[in-house]
KESE-778450 format. One line per 10 residues: number of its first residue (from 0); for each residue z, y, x of N, C-alpha, C. Coordinates in Angstrom, 1 decimal, m for minus. Each point is the difference from the previous one (the first is absolute). Layout:
BEGIN
NUM = Z/Y/X/Z/Y/X/Z/Y/X  ...;
END
This chain:
BEGIN
0 = 40.5/209.2/m80.4/1.1/m1.3/0.2/m0.4/0.3/1.9  1.1/0.2/0.7/m0.8/0.2/1.4/0.5/m1.2/0.7  m1.3/m0.7/0.9/m0.3/m1.8/0.0/0.2/0.5/1.2  1.0/m0.9/1.0/0.2/0.2/1.4/m0.7/m1.2/0.6  m1.4/0.0/0.9/m0.3/m1.9/0.9/0.8/m0.4/1.5  m0.3/m1.1/0.1/0.7/0.0/0.9/m0.3/0.9/1.2  m0.8/0.5/0.1/m0.4/0.4/1.1/1.2/1.6/m0.2  0.3/0.8/m0.6/0.7/1.1/m0.7/2.2/m1.0/0.3  m0.5/m1.2/m0.1/1.5/m0.6/m0.2/0.1/0.7/2.1  m1.2/m1.4/0.4/0.2/0.3/1.6/0.0/1.4/0.5;
10 = m0.7/0.8/m0.3/0.4/1.4/0.4/1.5/0.5/m0.2  0.9/m0.2/m1.0/1.4/0.6/m0.4/0.3/m1.2/0.9  m0.1/m1.3/0.3/0.8/m0.7/1.0/0.6/0.7/1.6  m1.7/m0.1/m0.3/m0.4/0.9/1.2/0.8/1.3/0.8  m0.4/1.0/m1.2/0.9/1.4/m0.3/2.0/m0.2/m0.1  0.1/m0.9/m0.3/1.2/0.0/0.1/1.2/m0.9/1.0  m1.1/m1.0/1.0/0.4/m0.8/1.4/0.1/1.5/1.3  m1.3/1.0/m0.7/m0.1/1.2/1.1/1.2/0.9/m0.2  0.8/0.1/m1.1/0.7/0.6/m0.8/1.5/m0.4/0.6  0.4/m1.3/m0.4/0.4/m0.2/0.9/0.6/m0.1/1.4;
20 = m1.7/m0.1/0.5/0.7/m0.3/1.8/0.0/1.2/0.7  m0.2/0.9/m1.1/0.1/1.6/0.4/1.1/0.3/0.2  0.9/m0.4/m1.3/1.9/0.2/m0.1/m0.1/m0.7/0.8  0.4/m0.8/0.7/0.7/m1.1/0.7/m0.4/0.3/1.8  m1.2/0.9/m0.2/m0.3/0.0/1.6/1.2/1.6/0.1  m0.3/1.0/m1.5/1.0/1.0/0.7/0.9/m0.4/0.1  1.0/m1.3/m0.9/1.3/m0.1/0.3/0.5/m0.6/1.4  m0.8/m0.4/0.8/m0.2/m0.6/0.8/0.5/1.1/0.8  m0.7/1.0/m0.1/m0.3/1.8/1.0/1.2/0.7/0.4  0.0/m0.4/m1.9/1.8/0.9/0.2/0.9/m0.4/0.3;
30 = m0.1/m1.9/m0.2/1.5/m0.8/0.8/m0.6/m0.3/2.1  m1.5/1.1/0.2/0.6/m0.1/1.4/0.0/1.3/0.0  0.0/0.7/m0.6/0.9/1.6/0.4/1.1/0.2/m0.4  0.8/m0.9/m1.0/1.6/m0.2/0.1/0.1/m0.7/1.4  m0.5/m1.1/0.4/0.6/m0.4/0.9/0.5/0.7/1.9  m1.6/1.1/m0.2/m0.1/1.1/0.9/0.6/0.5/0.2  0.4/0.5/m1.5/1.5/1.6/0.1/1.5/m0.1/0.0  m0.5/m1.9/0.2/1.9/m0.4/0.1/m0.2/0.0/1.3  m0.8/m0.6/0.5/m0.1/m0.2/2.1/0.1/1.9/m0.2  m0.8/1.0/0.1/0.3/1.0/0.6/1.4/0.4/m0.6;
40 = 0.7/0.5/m1.0/1.4/m0.3/m0.4/0.4/m0.5/1.2  0.4/m1.5/0.5/0.5/m0.6/0.6/m0.1/0.4/1.6  m0.8/m0.1/0.5/m0.6/0.4/1.1/m0.2/1.4/0.4  m0.5/0.7/m0.2/m0.5/1.3/m0.3/1.0/1.0/m0.3  1.1/0.0/m0.8/0.4/1.5/m1.2/1.1/m0.8/1.3  0.7/m1.3/m0.3/1.6/m0.5/0.3/0.2/0.7/1.2  m1.3/m0.7/1.4/0.9/0.7/1.1/m0.4/1.0/0.9  m0.7/0.8/m0.6/0.7/1.2/0.3/1.3/1.2/m0.4  0.2/m1.1/m1.5/1.6/0.5/m0.5/0.7/0.0/0.9  m0.4/m1.3/0.5/1.7/m1.0/0.7/m0.1/0.8/1.6;
50 = m0.9/0.1/0.3/m0.5/1.1/1.9/1.5/1.0/m0.6  m0.9/0.8/m0.9/1.1/1.9/m0.6/1.5/m1.2/0.2  m0.2/m0.9/m1.5/1.8/m0.2/0.3/0.1/m0.3/1.5  m0.6/m0.8/0.3/0.6/m0.3/1.8/0.6/0.9/0.6  m1.5/1.1/0.8/m0.2/1.5/0.3/2.1/0.6/m0.8  0.2/0.0/m0.8/0.9/1.1/m0.4/0.9/m1.2/0.2  0.2/m1.2/0.3/1.9/m0.7/0.0/0.0/0.0/1.6  m1.2/0.0/0.5/m0.3/0.6/1.8/1.2/0.6/0.1  m0.6/1.7/m0.5/0.3/1.1/0.0/1.6/0.3/0.2  0.2/m0.6/m1.3/1.4/0.3/m0.4/1.1/m1.1/1.0;
60 = m0.7/m1.0/0.2/1.0/m0.6/0.9/m0.5/0.6/1.6  m0.8/0.0/0.7/0.4/1.2/1.4/1.1/0.8/m0.4  m0.6/1.3/m1.1/m0.1/1.9/0.6/1.4/0.1/m1.0  0.7/m1.2/m1.4/0.9/0.8/m0.4/0.8/0.3/0.5  0.6/0.0/1.3/0.9/1.1/0.3/m0.6/1.4/0.6  m0.5/m0.2/0.5/m1.7/1.5/0.1/0.2/0.7/m1.2  m0.7/m0.7/m0.7/m0.1/0.9/m1.4/0.9/0.1/m0.7  m0.4/1.4/m0.6/0.9/0.8/m1.2/m0.3/m1.3/m1.5  1.3/0.3/m0.6/m0.2/m0.9/m0.8/m1.0/0.2/m1.2  0.1/1.0/0.0/m1.1/0.8/m1.5/m1.2/m1.0/0.7;
70 = m1.0/0.1/2.2/m0.4/m0.3/m0.2/m0.6/m1.9/m0.7  1.4/m0.3/0.5/0.4/m1.6/m0.3/0.0/m0.7/m1.4  0.0/0.8/m0.9/0.1/0.0/m1.8/m1.4/m0.1/m0.4  m1.2/0.8/1.2/m1.5/0.5/m0.7/m0.1/m1.3/0.9  0.1/m0.8/1.0/m0.6/m1.0/0.4/0.4/m1.4/m0.6  1.3/0.5/m0.7/0.4/m1.7/m1.0/m0.7/0.1/m1.5  m1.0/1.1/m0.6/0.1/0.6/m0.5/m1.4/m0.2/m0.4  m1.1/m0.5/1.7/m1.3/m0.6/0.2/0.6/m1.5/m0.7  1.2/m0.5/0.7/0.4/m1.2/m0.2/m0.6/m0.7/m1.2  0.7/1.1/m0.9/0.2/0.1/m1.5/m1.4/m0.9/m0.8;
80 = m0.9/1.3/0.8/m1.7/0.2/m0.8/0.4/m1.1/0.3  m0.6/m0.9/1.2/m0.1/m1.4/0.3/m0.1/m1.2/m0.7  1.3/0.5/m0.2/0.7/m1.5/m0.6/m0.4/0.2/m1.6  m0.2/0.9/m0.2/m0.5/0.7/m2.4/m1.5/m0.9/0.4  m0.8/0.4/0.8/m1.2/m0.4/0.4/m0.5/m1.3/0.7  0.6/m0.7/0.0/0.2/m1.0/0.7/0.5/m0.9/m1.2  1.1/0.5/m1.1/0.4/m0.9/m1.2/m1.2/0.6/m0.9  m0.6/1.4/m0.2/m1.9/m0.6/m0.6/m0.5/m0.4/m0.3  m0.4/m0.6/1.3/m0.7/m0.7/1.0/0.0/m1.1/m1.3  0.6/m0.8/0.9/0.9/m0.8/m0.5/m0.2/m0.6/m1.5;
90 = 0.1/1.1/m0.3/m0.2/m0.2/m2.0/m1.1/0.0/m0.3  m1.1/0.8/0.4/m1.5/m0.2/0.1/m0.4/m1.3/0.3  0.6/m0.2/1.5/m0.5/m1.4/0.1/0.1/m0.9/m1.6  0.9/0.0/0.0/1.1/m1.3/m1.2/m1.1/0.2/m0.6  m0.1/1.4/m1.5/m0.4/m0.3/m1.2/m1.7/m0.1/0.5  m0.9/0.2/1.1/m1.5/m0.9/0.5/0.3/m1.5/0.3  0.9/m0.4/m0.1/0.4/m1.2/0.7/m0.1/m0.9/m1.4  0.7/1.1/m1.5/0.0/m1.3/m0.8/m1.9/0.3/m0.8  m0.6/0.1/0.4/m1.4/0.1/m0.5/m1.1/m0.9/m0.3  0.5/m1.1/1.9/m0.2/m1.0/m0.4/0.3/m1.0/0.4;
100 = 1.2/0.0/m0.8/1.5/m0.6/m0.1/0.0/m1.1/m0.7  m0.7/m1.8/0.3/0.7/m0.4/m1.2/1.0/m0.7/0.1  0.6/0.3/m1.3/1.3/m0.7/m0.2/0.4/m1.7/m0.7  0.4/m0.4/0.6/0.4/m0.9/0.4/0.8/m0.7/m1.0  0.2/m0.3/m1.0/1.3/m0.7/m1.5/1.0/m1.2/0.6  0.6/0.7/m0.8/1.9/m1.1/0.1/0.7/0.5/m0.7  0.5/m1.1/m0.4/1.4/0.1/m0.6/1.2/1.2/0.4  0.3/1.0/m0.4/1.0/0.8/0.5/1.0/0.4/m0.8  1.4/0.3/0.4/1.0/0.1/m1.0/0.3/1.7/0.5  m0.2/0.4/m0.8/m0.4/2.0/0.3/1.5/m0.1/m0.5;
110 = 0.5/0.1/m0.5/1.2/0.5/0.1/0.6/0.1/1.1  0.3/m1.4/0.8/0.6/m0.5/1.5/m0.8/1.1/0.8  m1.3/0.3/m0.3/m1.1/0.7/0.8/1.3/1.9/0.1  0.0/0.0/m1.2/0.3/1.1/m0.2/1.2/0.6/0.6  0.6/m1.5/0.0/1.4/0.6/0.6/0.2/m0.2/1.0  m1.0/m0.8/0.7/m0.3/m0.3/1.7/m0.2/1.7/0.5  m1.2/1.2/m1.0/m0.7/0.4/0.5/1.6/1.5/0.2  0.7/m0.4/m0.9/0.6/1.8/m0.1/1.1/m0.4/0.8  0.4/m1.3/0.5/1.2/m0.2/0.8/m0.8/0.7/2.0  m1.4/m0.1/m0.2/m0.7/0.0/1.6/0.7/1.7/m0.3;
120 = m0.8/0.7/m0.9/m0.4/1.2/m0.2/1.2/0.8/0.0  1.4/m0.5/m0.9/1.2/1.2/m0.1/0.7/0.1/1.2  m0.4/m0.6/0.5/0.6/0.0/2.0/0.1/1.1/0.5  m1.4/0.3/m0.1/m0.1/1.2/0.5/0.4/1.4/m0.8  0.8/m0.4/m1.1/0.3/1.9/m1.0/1.7/0.0/0.7  0.0/0.9/m0.3/1.6/0.5/m0.1/1.2/m1.1/m0.1  1.0/m0.4/0.5/0.8/m0.9/m0.2/1.3/0.6/m1.0  m0.6/1.2/0.1/1.4/1.0/m0.8/m0.4/0.9/m1.8  m2.1/m0.9/m0.1/0.3/m0.4/m1.6/m0.3/m1.5/0.0  0.1/m0.1/m1.7/0.5/m1.4/m0.4/m1.4/m0.3/m0.8;
130 = m0.5/m1.0/1.0/m1.5/0.2/m0.9/0.5/m1.7/m0.6  m1.0/0.1/m1.2/0.7/m1.7/m1.5/m1.8/m0.7/0.1  m0.2/m0.5/m0.4/m1.2/m1.5/m0.5/0.3/m0.2/m0.5  m1.1/0.4/m1.8/0.8/m0.8/m1.2/m1.1/m1.2/m0.3  m0.1/m0.5/m0.9/m0.6/m1.2/m0.8/0.0/0.3/m1.2  m0.9/0.4/m1.1/0.2/0.3/m1.0/m0.7/m1.0/m1.0  m0.8/m1.1/0.3/m0.4/m1.2/m1.0/m0.4/m1.4/1.5  m0.2/m0.4/m1.1/m0.6/m1.8/1.7/m1.2/0.5/0.1  0.3/0.1/1.6/m1.6/0.1/0.1/m1.1/m1.4/0.3  m0.6/0.1/0.0/m1.0/m1.4/m0.3/m0.4/m0.2/1.6;
140 = m0.3/m1.3/m0.5/m0.5/m0.6/1.8/m2.0/0.3/0.1  m0.4/0.8/0.8/m1.5/0.3/m0.3/m0.4/m0.7/0.8  m1.3/0.1/0.4/m1.0/m0.8/1.2/m0.6/1.6/0.7  m0.3/m0.2/1.1/m0.3/1.6/0.4/0.3/m0.5/1.7  m0.8/0.9/1.0/0.1/m0.1/1.2/1.2/0.7/0.1  0.4/m0.8/1.1/1.4/1.1/0.7/m0.2/0.3/0.4  m0.3/0.5/1.0/0.1/0.9/0.8/m0.8/1.3/m0.8  m1.2/m0.3/m0.8/m0.6/1.7/m1.0/1.6/0.3/m1.3  1.0/m1.2/0.1/0.7/0.4/m1.2/1.2/0.4/0.4  0.1/m0.1/1.6/1.7/0.3/0.8/m0.9/1.4/0.3;
150 = m1.4/0.5/0.3/m0.2/1.2/0.1/0.2/0.8/m1.3  m0.6/m0.7/m0.7/0.9/1.2/m1.5/1.4/0.5/m0.4  0.4/m1.0/0.2/1.1/m0.4/m0.6/1.3/0.7/1.5  m0.5/0.7/0.9/m0.1/0.7/0.8/0.0/1.8/0.3  m1.5/m0.1/m0.6/m0.5/1.4/0.1/1.5/1.0/m1.4  0.0/m1.6/m0.8/1.1/0.9/m1.5/0.6/0.3/0.5  1.1/m1.1/0.6/1.2/0.2/m0.2/0.6/0.9/1.6  m1.2/0.3/0.4/0.2/1.0/1.3/0.4/1.3/m0.2  m1.1/0.1/m1.6/0.1/1.2/m0.2/1.2/0.7/m1.6  0.5/m1.2/m0.5/0.9/0.0/m0.2/1.4/0.2/0.2;
160 = 0.0/m1.0/1.4/0.8/0.5/1.4/m0.1/2.1/0.3  m0.4/0.7/0.3/m0.2/0.7/0.2/m0.1/1.2/m0.7  m0.3/m0.2/m1.2/0.6/0.6/m1.1/0.7/0.6/m0.1  0.8/m1.2/m0.3/1.5/m0.1/m0.3/1.0/0.0/0.9  m0.2/0.5/1.0/0.6/0.3/1.0/1.5/0.8/0.1  m0.7/1.6/m1.3/0.6/1.1/m0.1/1.1/m0.4/m0.9  m0.3/m0.7/m0.8/1.2/m0.2/m1.0/1.1/m1.0/0.2  1.5/m0.1/m0.8/0.8/m0.2/0.6/m0.1/m1.9/0.0  m0.3/m0.4/m0.8/m0.3/m1.6/m0.4/m1.8/0.0/m0.5  m0.3/m0.2/0.8/m1.4/m0.5/0.0/m0.1/m1.8/m0.8;
170 = m0.9/0.4/m0.4/0.4/m1.3/m1.6/m1.7/m0.3/0.4  m0.6/m1.6/0.3/m1.5/0.3/m0.1/0.0/m1.7/m0.2  m0.8/m0.1/m1.8/0.2/m1.4/m1.0/m1.3/m0.1/m0.1  0.4/m1.2/0.0/m2.0/m1.3/m0.3/m0.2/m0.9/m1.2  m0.4/0.2/m0.2/m0.1/m0.3/m1.8/m1.8/m0.9/m0.3  0.0/m0.8/m0.6/m1.3/m0.6/m0.8/m0.1/m0.1/m2.1  m1.3/0.9/m0.1/m0.6/0.0/m1.4/m0.7/m0.9/m0.4  0.0/m0.6/m0.8/m1.6/m0.5/m0.8/0.3/0.9/m1.3  m1.5/1.1/0.2/m0.8/0.7/m0.6/m1.0/m0.2/m0.3  m0.4/m0.7/m1.2/m1.1/m0.3/m0.8/m1.5/m0.6/0.8;
180 = 1.8/m0.8/0.6/m1.2/m1.5/0.7/0.2/0.5/1.5  0.3/1.8/0.1/m0.2/m0.1/2.0/1.3/0.4/0.4  0.2/m0.8/1.2/0.3/m0.7/0.7/1.3/1.3/1.4  0.8/0.7/m0.7/m0.2/1.1/0.6/1.4/m0.4/0.9  0.6/1.2/0.9/1.0/0.1/1.3/0.1/0.9/0.5  1.2/0.7/m0.2/0.4/1.2/0.1/0.9/0.3/1.4  m0.4/0.5/0.6/1.5/0.6/0.7/0.6/1.9/0.3  0.8/m0.2/m0.3/0.7/1.7/m1.0/1.3/0.6/1.1  0.2/0.7/m0.1/0.6/0.7/1.0/0.3/1.6/m0.6  1.8/0.3/m0.2/0.4/1.4/0.4/0.1/0.8/m0.2;
190 = m1.3/0.1/0.9/m0.3/0.9/1.3/m0.2/1.8/m0.3  m0.8/1.0/1.3/m0.1/1.4/m1.0/m1.4/m0.4/m1.1  m0.6/m1.3/0.0/m1.1/0.1/m1.3/m1.3/1.1/0.6  m1.2/0.0/m1.4/m1.3/1.2/0.8/0.0/0.3/m1.8  m0.7/1.1/0.2/m0.5/0.6/m0.7/m1.0/m1.1/m0.5  m0.3/m0.4/m1.7/m1.4/m0.7/0.1/m0.7/0.7/m0.7  m0.5/0.5/0.7/m1.7/0.9/0.2/m0.6/m0.7/0.8  0.5/0.1/1.1/m0.1/m0.4/1.4/m0.4/m1.9/0.0  0.9/m0.6/m0.8/0.1/m1.1/0.0/m1.4/m1.1/0.4  m1.4/1.0/m0.8/m1.6/m0.5/0.8/m0.2/m0.4/0.7;
200 = 0.7/0.9/1.4/m0.2/0.2/0.9/0.8/m0.3/1.4  0.9/m0.9/m0.7/0.7/m0.9/0.8/m1.0/m1.2/1.3  m0.5/m0.4/m0.9/m0.4/m1.3/0.8/m1.5/0.1/0.7  m0.3/1.3/0.0/m0.5/0.5/1.1/0.6/0.1/1.4  m1.2/0.0/0.5/0.3/0.1/1.5/0.5/1.4/0.3  0.6/0.0/0.8/1.1/1.3/0.5/0.7/0.7/m1.1  m0.4/m0.5/m0.7/1.0/0.5/m1.5/2.0/0.4/0.2  0.6/0.8/m0.1/1.1/m0.1/0.2/0.6/1.0/m1.6  1.4/m0.9/0.1/0.9/0.4/m1.5/0.2/1.5/0.8  0.2/m0.1/1.0/1.3/1.1/0.2/m0.4/0.2/1.8;
210 = 0.7/1.6/0.0/m0.2/0.3/1.7/0.0/m0.5/0.8  m0.5/m0.5/1.2/0.6/m0.8/1.0/1.1/0.9/0.4  0.0/1.0/0.5/1.0/0.9/0.3/1.8/m0.5/m1.0  m0.6/m0.7/m1.0/1.5/m0.6/m1.1/0.1/m1.5/0.8  m1.3/m0.7/m0.5/0.4/m1.4/0.4/m1.8/m0.7/0.6  0.9/m0.3/1.4/m1.9/m0.5/0.5/0.1/m1.2/m0.4  m2.0/m0.1/0.3/m0.1/m1.0/0.0/m2.2/0.9/0.0  m1.2/m1.7/m0.5/m0.7/1.1/1.0/m0.4/m0.3/m1.5  m0.1/m0.6/m0.9/m0.7/0.1/m1.4/m0.8/m1.1/m0.7  m0.2/m1.2/0.9/m0.5/m1.2/0.5/0.8/m0.8/m0.8;
220 = 0.9/m0.5/m0.1/0.4/m0.8/m1.0/m0.4/m0.4/m1.5  m0.1/0.4/m0.6/0.4/m0.2/m1.1/m1.9/m0.4/m0.2  m1.1/0.9/1.2/m1.3/m0.3/m0.4/m0.4/m1.1/0.5  1.4/m0.7/0.5/m0.3/m1.9/0.8/0.4/m1.0/m1.0  1.1/0.6/m1.0/0.6/m1.0/m1.3/m1.4/m0.3/m0.6  m0.5/2.0/m0.6/m1.4/m0.5/m0.9/m1.0/m1.5/0.5  m0.3/0.5/1.3/m1.2/m0.4/0.7/0.0/m1.3/m0.1  1.6/m0.8/0.2/0.5/m1.5/0.2/0.0/m0.3/m1.8  0.5/0.8/m1.0/0.5/m0.3/m1.3/m1.7/m0.9/m0.8  m0.9/1.7/0.2/m1.3/m0.4/m0.5/m0.5/m0.7/0.2;
230 = 0.1/m0.6/1.4/m0.5/m1.0/1.1/m0.3/m1.2/m0.5  1.8/0.0/m0.7/0.5/m1.6/m0.5/m0.6/0.6/m2.0  m0.9/0.7/m0.2/m0.7/0.2/m0.8/1.5/0.2/m1.4  1.0/0.5/0.4/0.7/1.3/m1.1/m0.1/1.5/0.4  1.3/0.8/m0.6/m0.2/1.2/0.2/1.5/0.5/0.4  0.4/0.7/m0.1/1.1/1.0/0.3/0.3/1.5/m0.1  0.8/0.7/m0.2/m0.1/1.2/m0.5/1.2/0.4/0.2  0.6/1.1/m0.1/1.6/0.4/m0.1/0.3/1.3/m0.6  1.8/m0.1/m0.4/0.0/1.1/m1.1/1.5/0.2/0.2  0.3/1.9/0.2/0.8/0.1/0.1/0.1/1.7/0.0;
240 = 1.7/0.5/0.2/0.1/0.4/m0.5/1.2/1.6/0.8  m0.9/0.7/0.1/1.0/0.7/1.3/2.2/0.4/m0.1  0.2/m0.6/1.1/1.7/m0.1/m0.3/0.3/m1.2/m0.4  m1.4/m1.0/m0.8/0.4/m1.4/m0.6/0.1/m1.0/0.9  m1.2/0.2/0.0/m0.1/m1.3/1.4/m1.2/m0.3/m0.5  m1.3/m1.1/0.6/m1.0/0.0/m0.4/0.3/m2.3/0.2  m1.8/m0.3/m0.8/0.3/m1.7/m0.2/m1.4/0.2/0.1  m0.2/m0.6/0.8/m1.1/m1.3/0.5/m0.2/m1.4/m0.8  m1.5/0.1/m0.8/m0.7/m1.3/m0.4/m0.5/m1.1/0.6  m0.5/m0.9/0.1/m1.3/m0.6/0.1/0.1/m1.1/m0.9;
250 = m1.4/m0.6/0.2/0.1/m1.1/m0.8/m1.0/m1.1/0.7  0.7/m1.5/m1.0/m0.7/m1.2/1.3/m0.6/m0.9/m1.3  m1.7/m0.5/0.5/0.0/m0.9/m1.0/0.1/m0.4/m0.4  0.4/m0.8/m1.8/0.3/m1.0/m0.4/0.1/m1.4/1.1  m1.0/m0.2/0.2/m0.3/m1.0/0.6/0.3/m0.6/1.2  1.2/1.1/0.4/0.5/0.4/1.7/1.2/0.2/m0.4  0.4/m0.7/m1.4/1.5/0.2/m0.4/1.1/m1.1/m0.3  0.7/m0.4/0.8/0.4/m1.0/0.1/1.9/m0.7/m0.9  m0.5/m0.4/m1.0/1.3/m0.4/m0.9/0.9/m1.0/0.4;
END
């Protein structure tokens, strides 16, 4: 039998304290680096991109009547690239912001939130296309952070609208299932879908289901969804089939389900 005296116990406690202090110190350094990264992106990168866009805009305004149309189109392309770059930078800031965001829980009517987000986003799509929002099941109220949960719903619905814009009637279906004591929510569409062999990669940063030439986007939206849901103690995954559509699932812990 191995005996441990008081000195040994004291040494173990001191070692543990040192380990925790080192971990805490490293986390603080990482947090400081993250804030520095955010500041750099916000002030050191966005500013020159805005400046390039500004010069391009002035050029078009001052010389559009003296430069060939081909030249104007090239300058307009520069402005388009600047716009895309600023959108991507904002997405990156959005992603890193959730790292140290502390959720504030409140009772949410998820069904009403989905309706409101759908109504906000669908306006930006073609009036010639019919879009339908359906609810298959009763959606329970939940305890969640309103800002974070709206971001989750917005990113998923936005993807659904984007990938159904080429079908005659776009249908987005929302539902809730209790499976093996796990509260699963899902948002399904009848859009272009994707090959399931790529499903594990879709929640990574800058991972895309389709070419940017076919569908716009930064490839950050689902990564943000994953970060928020996992931060809330849930999990998220996606299923799909080419030409049939896609379905995003996410879970909410039982203690945050309000019946």
